[in-house]
C-alpha positions as CSV (number, residue, x, y, z in Angstrom):
1,M,65.7,-171.8,-110.9
2,T,63.1,-172.8,-113.4
3,K,64.8,-171.7,-116.5
4,F,68.1,-173.1,-115.3
5,K,66.3,-176.6,-114.8
6,S,64.8,-176.1,-118.3
7,L,67.8,-175.1,-119.7
8,K,69.7,-178.2,-118.1
9,R,66.9,-180.8,-119.6
10,S,67.4,-179.1,-123.1
11,T,71.1,-179.6,-122.9
12,Q,70.7,-183.1,-122.0
13,A,67.9,-183.7,-124.6
14,I,70.0,-182.1,-127.0
15,I,73.0,-184.5,-125.9
16,I,71.1,-187.3,-126.0
17,F,69.8,-186.5,-129.4
18,I,73.1,-185.9,-130.9
19,L,74.2,-189.3,-129.6
20,L,71.3,-191.1,-131.2
21,A,71.7,-189.2,-134.3
22,S,75.4,-190.0,-134.4
23,I,74.9,-193.7,-133.8
24,G,72.0,-193.6,-136.8
25,I,74.1,-192.0,-139.3
26,A,77.1,-194.3,-138.2
27,A,74.9,-197.4,-138.9
28,Y,73.6,-195.7,-142.0
29,A,76.9,-194.9,-143.3
30,A,78.4,-198.3,-142.4
31,S,75.6,-200.1,-144.6
32,I,76.6,-198.1,-147.4
33,L,80.2,-197.0,-147.4
34,W,81.6,-200.5,-147.0
35,A,81.0,-204.3,-147.7
36,T,82.9,-207.3,-147.7
37,A,82.7,-210.8,-149.4
38,H,84.7,-213.8,-149.2
39,S,85.2,-216.3,-152.0
40,G,87.4,-219.7,-151.9
41,T,88.8,-222.1,-154.3
42,T,88.6,-226.0,-154.4
43,L,92.3,-226.7,-155.2
44,S,94.3,-229.7,-154.9
45,K,98.4,-230.3,-154.6
46,E,99.9,-231.0,-158.1
47,H,103.3,-232.7,-158.4
48,F,106.5,-230.3,-159.0
49,L,109.9,-230.4,-160.0
50,T,112.7,-228.2,-158.9
51,V,116.5,-228.5,-159.8
52,E,119.5,-227.3,-158.1
53,L,122.9,-227.6,-159.6
54,S,125.7,-227.6,-157.4
55,G,129.5,-227.8,-157.4
56,S,129.6,-226.2,-161.2
57,S,131.1,-222.5,-160.8
58,A,134.8,-221.7,-160.7
59,T,136.8,-218.6,-161.4
60,G,140.4,-218.0,-162.3
61,S,142.3,-218.7,-165.5
62,I,143.1,-222.0,-167.7
63,K,145.4,-222.7,-170.2
64,P,146.0,-225.7,-172.5
65,G,147.1,-228.8,-170.0
66,G,145.5,-227.1,-167.2
67,S,142.7,-228.2,-164.7
68,V,140.0,-226.7,-163.0
69,S,137.9,-228.7,-160.1
70,L,134.3,-228.7,-160.6
71,S,132.1,-231.2,-159.3
72,P,128.8,-230.7,-160.8
73,A,125.7,-232.7,-159.2
74,V,121.9,-232.2,-159.3
75,T,119.4,-232.0,-156.3
76,N,115.9,-232.9,-156.4
77,N,114.2,-230.0,-154.7
78,G,110.4,-230.8,-155.8
79,D,108.3,-233.8,-154.1
80,V,108.5,-236.7,-156.7
81,D,111.0,-239.0,-157.7
82,A,113.0,-237.7,-160.8
83,G,115.3,-238.8,-163.6
84,V,118.3,-236.3,-163.8
85,F,120.3,-235.2,-166.8
86,I,123.2,-232.7,-167.1
87,K,123.9,-230.9,-170.1
88,V,127.5,-229.8,-170.2
89,T,128.7,-227.1,-172.9
90,M,132.5,-226.5,-173.5
91,P,134.1,-224.4,-175.9
92,E,135.2,-226.2,-179.1
93,V,138.5,-226.6,-180.8
94,S,138.8,-228.3,-184.1
95,G,135.4,-229.7,-183.9
96,S,135.8,-231.3,-180.8
97,A,135.4,-230.1,-176.8
98,A,138.5,-228.1,-175.5
99,Y,138.1,-230.1,-172.2
100,V,138.6,-233.5,-171.0
101,F,137.1,-235.3,-167.8
102,E,136.3,-238.6,-166.3
103,P,132.9,-239.0,-165.6
104,D,131.6,-241.0,-162.5
105,S,130.5,-244.5,-163.2
106,S,126.8,-243.4,-162.2
107,W,126.6,-241.2,-165.3
108,Y,126.1,-242.4,-168.8
109,L,126.8,-240.2,-172.0
110,V,123.5,-240.0,-174.0
111,E,124.5,-237.6,-176.5
112,D,127.9,-235.9,-177.6
113,D,127.6,-233.2,-180.1
114,G,131.3,-232.1,-180.0
115,S,131.1,-228.9,-177.8
116,V,127.9,-230.2,-176.0
117,Q,127.3,-233.6,-174.2
118,I,124.0,-234.7,-172.4
119,W,124.5,-237.2,-169.4
120,S,121.9,-239.2,-167.6
121,Y,122.2,-240.3,-164.2
122,G,121.7,-244.2,-164.0
123,S,123.0,-246.7,-166.6
124,D,122.6,-247.2,-170.6
125,S,119.4,-249.0,-170.2
126,A,117.6,-247.0,-167.4
127,L,117.6,-243.6,-165.5
128,E,117.8,-243.9,-161.6
129,A,115.4,-242.3,-159.7
130,V,116.5,-239.4,-157.6
131,S,113.9,-238.9,-154.7
132,P,112.9,-235.6,-153.2
133,G,115.7,-234.0,-151.3
134,S,118.3,-236.6,-152.5
135,S,121.2,-235.5,-155.0
136,T,123.2,-237.2,-157.7
137,D,126.8,-238.3,-157.2
138,A,129.1,-235.6,-159.1
139,L,129.5,-236.0,-162.7
140,T,133.1,-235.6,-162.3
141,T,135.5,-233.6,-159.8
142,S,137.7,-232.2,-162.6
143,F,138.0,-230.7,-166.1
144,T,141.1,-230.6,-167.9
145,M,141.7,-228.5,-171.1
146,K,143.4,-230.6,-173.6
147,S,146.9,-230.3,-173.7
148,D,147.4,-230.5,-177.7
149,I,145.7,-227.1,-178.1
150,T,148.2,-225.0,-180.1
151,G,149.0,-221.6,-179.2
152,A,147.2,-220.2,-182.2
153,Q,144.0,-222.3,-181.5
154,F,144.1,-221.1,-177.8
155,A,144.5,-217.7,-179.0
156,A,141.6,-218.1,-181.5
157,M,139.1,-219.2,-178.6
158,S,136.9,-216.5,-177.8
159,D,135.5,-218.4,-174.6
160,V,136.9,-221.1,-172.3
161,D,134.3,-221.3,-169.9
162,I,132.2,-224.3,-169.2
163,G,128.4,-224.3,-168.8
164,F,126.2,-226.8,-167.0
165,D,122.6,-227.2,-167.3
166,G,120.5,-229.5,-164.7
167,Y,117.1,-231.2,-165.9
168,L,114.7,-233.4,-164.0
169,I,111.9,-235.4,-165.4
170,D,109.1,-237.0,-163.3
171,Y,110.5,-240.6,-162.8
172,A,106.8,-242.1,-163.1
173,E,106.6,-240.9,-166.6
174,V,110.0,-242.3,-167.7
175,D,110.3,-245.5,-165.7
176,G,111.2,-248.1,-168.0
177,Y,112.4,-246.0,-170.7
178,D,116.0,-245.6,-171.9
179,P,117.8,-242.4,-171.3
180,E,117.7,-241.3,-175.0
181,S,114.3,-241.4,-175.1
182,A,113.7,-240.0,-171.7
183,W,115.8,-237.1,-172.6
184,R,113.7,-236.5,-175.8
185,M,110.6,-236.1,-173.8
186,I,112.2,-233.0,-171.8
187,P,111.0,-230.0,-174.1
188,Q,114.5,-228.4,-175.2
189,V,114.8,-224.8,-174.8
């Protein structure tokens, strides 16, 4: 019986030794095998501009004298008031745009280079500020291909699509500027 008690104590001692050794090894391994660090930044919010162009896509076909319903408008999705521009790119026939349209009175023609027109939202003397989350009026509601385009000119046109690009500029930077000067402040890509 003494031998059995001795064996029982020895087993208990071995189990306790193994547990203590495991804890010691785990603590030692944890201090060696992994570590953590934390670092942070000190940032402040910067103003941003983000533009959305709506009402400017259509599918189908067109011929001289035909019209397509388009209502291009720009939404200011940024966090500052913005001045707004739309660049309209149209195919050219005999040195001028193949399409005509009646612009809304809230838009002003800044540049007209035949097939490329730049329109600003506001008057001829000042841009109108568009607040965050707000949209402009549509530039127009319809584009009509000129009816005096001949069959030969129409056949020679490689493209009949109309392209639109919307631009925003921080209104605080251009307040008091005429639209032409404000347009020149936007880097042209």
